N, C-alpha and C positions, 0 to 999 in steps of 0.2 A: 138791225144794228149795222151801222156803217163799219167799213173795214179800212184800216190804215196800213201803210207800209213803213216798216222800221228798218232803215238802212238800205244799202244797195245790193245786199246779198239775197233778198227775196223774202225776208221775214214779214209775214202778214199777221195782223192782230185786230181784234174788234176795237172800236174807238174807246170803249170802256173795258178794262180788264178786271181781274179779280186777284187781290192780294190776300194770301191765306195766313199770314203771320199771326194775326190777332186771334185766330182760332185756338192756337196752342201756346202762345208766347207773348210776354210783355204787357198784356192787358188783363191781368188777373187770372183766375183759374181757367183751364182749358174747357172748351165746350164742343166736343166732337159731334154731338147730335145736331146742334144748331148749325155748326160749321158745314157739315155734310149737306144739310137741307139748303143752306145758302148757296153752296157750290152747284147743287142740282138745279136750283132756280135760276142761277146765273146762266147756265147752259141753255135752259129753256128760253131765256130772253135774248139769246144770241151772243153771249160772251164767249169768246174763243181763246182767250189768253189767260192762263192760270199760273200764278207765281208762288213758289215755295222755296225752301232752303233746308240744308242739313241742320243749320243752327236752330231752327224752330222746333224745339223738342228733340233734337238729335235723332232725327229719323221719324219721329211720331207724326209730324205734320205731313211729311212726304207720304207716309203710309195712308193717312186719311185721304189726302188728295188723290193718290193713286187708286185706292179702292172706290172712291166716289166717281171718278171720271172714267173708270174702266170700260163702261158700256159705250162711251162716246169718245174714247181716246183719239181715234183717227180723225175726229172733227175739230180738234183743238190743238193749241200749242201749250207745252209745259216748259216752264223756266225754273231752274233750281240753281244753287250756288255752292261754292266751296271757299275755303280760305280761313275759317276761324278754328281755333282750338277750344277745348273744353274749358280752359281758364280765360277765354276771350282774348287770347293772343292771336297772332296770324301765322299761317303756314300754307304757303302756295308753292312749295317744292313740287316739281313735276310728279314725283312718285306719290305724294300726298293727294294731288289732284286726281290721279288715276284711281287711288283707293277710295276717295270720297265719291267719285262718280259711280264706281261699281256699286258702292253701298246705296247710292241714290237710285240707281236703276232697279236694284233689288227691292228697295222700300216702295218705289212707285209702281213696281210690277210692269215695267216697260223695257223695250230693247234700246231705246234712245231717248234723249231729251232734246227739245227744240232749241232752247237757249241754255247755255252754261255760263253763269256769271262768276267772275272773281268777286267775292262778297266785299272785301276791302283790300286795298293795295297793301302788299307785303313789302316793307322796306328792306327785308333781308334777301329777297329773291328778285333778280332782274325781270322786269315786265316782259322783256323779249323771250325769256325762258318760259314764262307763264303762257304767253300767246302761242309759242311754239308747241307746248304740251297740249293745249286745247286744239291747235291745228291738227296734231296727230290724231286726236280723238275724233275730230271731224272727218278726217280721211278714213278712219276705222268705222265710221257710220254710227258712232255712239252719241254724237252731238251734231246738231245742224249749224248753230250760230254761236259766235263768241260775244259775250257781254261783259261789261265792266260796271262796277258800282262805286260811287263816291271817288272817282278818279279825276285827276286834273289834266290840263292840256298836254303837258309833256309826256305823261304816262300814256295818255290816249294815243298820241302820235306814234310813240315807240311801239306800242302793241299793234297798232293798225298797220305799221310797216311790215310786220312779220306775218300776222293773220288778220284779215279785215275784221274790224269790230262792227257788229250790226247795231248794237244798242248800248247806251249808257243809262244806268238807273241811279237816281239820286232823289233825296227828299225835295219836293216841290209843291207849293200850294200858295194861296193868297197870303199865308202867314210866313212862308219860307221861300225867298226869292234869290238867294245867293247864286244858285246854279245858272241863272240866266247869263252870267258872264261867260259860260262855256258854250252857249248856243251857237255863236259864230264858228267856233272850231268844229262842232258837230256837223253843222250844215256844210262847211267847207269839205269835210271828209265824207259826207253822206252817211252819217250815223244817226239812228233814231234815238228817241229819248222816252224812257218810262219813268213816270212820276210816282214815287211811293209816298205814303202818308199825304195824299192829295187833299184830305179833309182836315189837315192840321192835327193829326192824331186824334180826331174826333171833335176838336174844338169847333170846327166849322159845320157841325151838325146842330148846334144850338143846345147841346145837352151837357156842356162842360160844368164840372163842379170844382171847387178849389182844391189845390194840392192837399193831400192828406185824407181826402174823401173816398179814395179808391182802395181796392184791396191791396194788401201788402204785396210788393213785387210788381205792381202796376207802374210802368215807366212814367206815367203822367204825374205821379207824386213828386218826381224829381225834375220834370221839365220846367224850364225857367218861365215858360209862357203861362204856367198855372200858379206861379208864385205871387204873393201879395204885391200889389202895385201894378205888375204886368197883367194879372188876371182880370182886374176890373176894366182896364183899358181894352183888353181883347174882347171881353163880354160886350162892351159898348160898340165896338166895331162890328161884331156879329149881329147885334141888334139892328144896326143901320143896314147891314147887308140883307138881313131878313126882311126888312121893309121893302127894299129894292126888289128882292126875289118875289115877295108876295104880290107886288104890282105886275109881275109877269106870270102869276099863277104857278109859281115854283117855290121850292124850299131853299133854304140857304145852302144846303149841301149840293143841290142841283145847280145852283148859281155858281158855287165854287168849282165844281167839275166842268161846267160849261166854259168857265173862264179859262181853265187849263186847256181845254180843247181849242179855244180861240187863239191860243198862243202859237199855233202851228199845226199843219197836217202831219207832222212827223213826231207828234207827242201823243202818248197814251197814258192816262192815269190808271192806277190799279187800287181803287178803294177796297178795303176789306170790311167784312161784317160777319156776324154769326146768325143773322136772321134773314129769311127770304124777303120780308117786307122792306128791309133796308136795301137789299139787292134791287128790288123793283124801283125804289126811289132813285138809287144811284144810276141805274141803266137808263132811266128816263131822261137823264141829263144830256144824253147824246142827241136828243131831239130839241133841246133848248137853244134857240138862236139868240145871241147877244148882239145888239146893235152897237155902233160906235158910241152912241150916247150912253148905253149901258156900261160899256167898258170905261168911259170917262168917269161915270158916277162911281164905279168900283175903285178906280184909281184915286178918286178924291177921298174915299174912306180909308183905304190902305195903299198909299202911294209906293211904299218900299217893303211892305211885309208887316207882320204882327209885332207885338211888343214882347221883348225877351227872346233870347236865342234858343235854338232847339237843344243845345247841350251846354253844360258848364264849360267855361273857357278851356280848362285843361283837357276836356274830352273832345274838343272839336276836331273833326277830320282835317288833315292837311292835304290840300289839293296841289299836286305837283304835276 
């Protein structure tokens, strides 16, 4: 597995990381057994960057990740997040950041985390205060690197001026391209990028079913890309991408991940799964080389992203 550098502060990560959210949260009932097996297999295949958060089961996901990686913790980087409340509001007050981190360290069974993200920007707390609080935790040895998630250029610049930001995490895939507008700012400041939901929340695996087909509580039942009208157009796009992938001896998921890797050496996708077999498929994407002709063919199929936004208009994050 190739290694990439995220940001100018020294954060190193495997070209393909592992996102653990779906083991415990947002994709139907939790599957700790399958999730643990997937994490173990990811490590065996060279994945060194594992992503979790307080929000994913309010500590349960962190406990699973911590228990599973305990034997090889010193060989990997662990990222977690703060900033949500139990009613899905935001709370990034410095005292709350410290409380959440202490809980996360206890859940993970570690003495520090490598990346601490603000999960969502908190309009009630100046980002300078947030960056300063994480900077103090870095000085104390509890955190190595500051990350932001779903933040805009002004917020990124203000935080970076107080405490260097190593990485921004935002949804990014062949289906979701909006964050590309931030890439010039990130590269100017020397900030890496982590792509969450790099397989379009599973649509880019070729296994998508219409909204309403999933377990109650599964976020895909509400995602606009799964709704009638959009769903059929996205299925057709995936069919065309699958044909292109097959011509290269690859799956559509591998094509989608390789496309992200081709967008820059400072980008790492973190696909999640509950099965070792999917981990094997995903990690193999790091070895798939896309030619300029391949990238042109992909652009012809999905020039600006998928059909339907990732959130209803009222729920869209505001990037400032």
